[in-house]
N, C-alpha and C positions, 0 to 999 in steps of 0.2 A: 504494500500500500504506500503510495507516495506521500511525502510529508506535507505537501501543499493541498491535499484533498480536503474538502470542506463539506459540512452539512449545514443546511439553512432551513429555517422555518419562521413563520410570521405570527406574531401575537397582536391582536387588535385590542386596544385599550380605549374605552369610551367613558367619558365623564358626563354626567347628566344632572340637571337641577335648574331651578329658576335663574340662578346667577349666570348660567352659560347658555341660555336658550337663544341668545342673539348670535351665537357662534363664536364668542370670544371667551377667553379664560385668562386670568391673571397669571403671568409667567412665574410669579413667586409661589403659586400653588402648583403649577404644572411641572416646572423644572425639577424640583426636589423629588416628585413622584416618579418622573421618568428616569432620573438618575438612580433612584432606589430600585426600579425594575432591573436596570443594568446590573446593579450590585447584587440583587437577588439571584439573577441568572448566573453571575460569576461565582457566588458562594455555593449555589446548588451544584454547579458544575464541579467545583472543588470537592464537595462532599461525595459526589457520586463517581467522579472520574480522576480525582487527584490532580497531578500535574501532567497527565498524558494528553489532555485536550484543553485548548484555550478557547474561552467563550467571549464573544464580543456582541454587543447589542447596538444596532444602527436604527436611526429614526427615518421613517418615510411619511411625509405629510399626507393626510387624507381627511381634511377637516370638513365636517358637514354641518349645515345649519340645524339648530335644534338640539344638538348635543355636540360634544367635542371629542372627536375620534383621532387616534394616532395609531399608525401601524409601526410596530417594532420588529426588526429582523434579528433573530438570534443566529449568529454565525459561529459554528464550531470548527476549529482548525486542528487537525491531528498534528501533534508535534513529536510523535514517535510512531512506531509500527505496532505498538501494543494495542489491544482491543479491550473495550469495556462492554458492559451489557448494553450501552446505548449505541454502540457503533457496530453491532452485528449486521445491521442494515444501515449503511452510512447515510442514505438519503432520508431516513426517518429519525436519525439520532436527535437532532435539535427539536423535532416535533414531539418526540417522546419526553424530552426534558420539560418542555412547556406544558405538556399534558400532566406531568407529575406535579407541577406547580399550581396550575390554574384550571385544569380540565378534569373531566371524568371520562374514563374509558372502561369498557367491559364490566360495568356494574360497580366500579370502584370510584372513589373520590380523590381529588388532588389535595395538595397542601392547604390551599385556601379553604376548601370545603371542610377539611378536618378541623381547622382552627375555628371556623364558623360553628360547626356542630358541637364542639366541646365547650365553647363559650367560657374559656378560662378555667374549666374544670379538668381535673386529672382523670384519665380513663382508669376504671377499676381493674380491668384485665386487658392484656394483649394476647391474642391467641393466634399462633402461626398455623395457617391452613395449608393443606397439601398442594394447592394450586400456586403457592408462592406468595399469596396475599396474606394480609394480617387483619384480624377482626378486632376492632376496638369495642369494648363493652363498658357501658356506663349505666348503672342500675339495670333497668329492664330494656334499655335501648342498645343498639349496636349498629355499626357500619363497617364496611370492608374497604381496605385501601391497599396499595402496593407496599411492599417492604421498604422500597426506596423512599416513599413518602414519610414513613416513620423516621428514617435516618435524617431527612430534611427537618422534620418537626422537632427533633431533639437537638439540632444544631443552633446554638444561640445566635450566631451571626446571620444565619438564614432567617431566623425569627425576627431579628431586629430589622432586616431589610424588608421583610413582608409588612411589618408595622409601618415603615416609612412609605411604602407604596400607597397605602390607603389613607395617609395623613390628610389629603385634601378633604376628606369627609368631615373633618373637624371644622371646616369653614361653613359659614352660613350660606345657603343657596346651592351647595353641591350635595346631592342626595345619594347618588349611586356611582359606583365604578364597576364597569363590566369588562371582564377579561375573556377574550375569545381566542383560544389557541387553534381551533379547527371549526369548520362550518357547523358541525353537529355537537359542539361542546362549548358551553358558556357558563362562566361563574360570575354572579352578581353579588357585590358587597354593598350593603346599605349602611346608613348611619347607625342603625341599631346593632350592626355587626362590629363596628369599629372598636368597641371596648374589648372584644375577644382577642384582638390582635396585639394587645399590649405584651411586649416581650417579657418573659419572666426573669426575675433576678437569678443570677447563677447560684446554685446551691453550694454550700461549703463542702469541700472534699478534703478528707484527711490525707496528708502526704507522708508524715513521719510520726511514729510512736515508738520512743526509745527510752529504756530505763538504764540509768548509769549511776555510778558512785562518784560523788564530787565533794570538795571541801569549800566552805564559804566563811567569810567574816560577816558579821551582822552590821547592816547599815541602820535599819530600824525595824521594830517589831510592832505588831498590833494585837491588842487583847480583845478586840471585837470579832465576833464570829463573822466569817466571810471576808474580812479585810486581809490584804496581802502583806506578807513580810517582804522586806527589801534586803537582799543578800548580795555580796560582792564575791565574784569567783576569781579575782585576781586580774581580770581584764574588763569585765562589764558588771554593772549593777542590774539585777533582774528582780522582777516582782514574782513571788512564788505563793502558791496556796499551801498552807501548812496543814497537811492531812494526817499527821502522826498524832492521834488523839491521846495516846499515853503520854507523849512528851508535852502536849498542851496542858494536860491535867497536872503534870508536875510543875509547869510554869505557873499555873493558876494557884497552886498550893504553896508557892514560894519555895519549892524544893530545888528550883534551878535559879541561880543568880548569874546575871550577865554582866560582863565588864568589857571595856574597850579592848579590842584585839582578840576576843574569844573566837574560836573556830568551831563550826558545826560540820561534822562529816555526815553526809546525808545520802540516802538512796532517793534519787530524783527521777521523775517521769517527765520527759520533754515531748510535747506534742505540737505538730505544725499542721495548719489547714491552709488550703488555697481558698481565698475569698475574692470578692469582687474587685478589690483594689490591690491585691497582691497576696501577702502571706500574713497569717496570725499565729503567734507562738505563745504557748502557755507552759508554765513549769509547776509541778506539784511535788512537794516533799512528802514522799511516802513514809519515810522513817528517818529519824535522827539516830544514826548509828553511834555517834560519839560526840560529846561536848567537851572540847579541850579549852580549859581556861587559859587566859593569857599568862605568860610567865611573869612572876613577880620578883624573882631574884636571878642574878647571873648564875649560869650553870657552872659554878666553881667546884672543884673536887679537892678535898684536903688529903694530903699525903699522911700516911702513918708515921709517927715519930721514930726516929732511928733508935734501935735498941742500944742501951748503954753497955 
């Protein structure tokens, strides 16, 4: 297969509502939505094809009075000879991608249809079917979609791009956006659907959970439940949760006296999570293994007197 072979398909996007019945539309509403469609196609192509295929979206003007329609051409260029599920038939690769995003084929629904149907709710079950499809179950309701649609639905960048596509619906006077990837397939998103497209916040994912033994000097302690102790490990001051209840009981009973320079040898649990803005790290002292008081005297050793 030559590296310059391409697959092409057209997506018709129609905006409708009182604000655009004269055949005009504010470019500040139109441009971000069209850019988002390009981003959506690129992100979907990344999820399903990786780096093997490059996706580009081109605009072809086809403005009609009474609504505002734009034709977008999705062009896929093979950049290697490797094939994916989309390029088994090169002429329909781009069409298949658009159908997975915004159309319905063979009794299944595309990404936009799944988002509309769920309305921000989590499916109760995902059931893999023998025909390669997936059934989403929500209470007593269910729909079927392609496995690839589920991959797109789970990708945060795809979801963010989809939310940006329908953002013009937030404007007064724009009531619907219709996506038509094929003559027999059409997905209409209304103002009532817009809230369903809000991209979810990424869930926290634990990266590291490690237990180790370490020594600390005490920076500050807290006698209130739930408050953090501040300890210094020789390089950094960290906030820790003191979870050694036996040691805390001894502290509360004044059986343990602290002085400047005291050292705590502890069994510590270090946990790290990936969060929206990067990483979150927490430390928990599971056990204070040893409390070494600061030295009060110089470690001098007396020699025995010489025998007479």
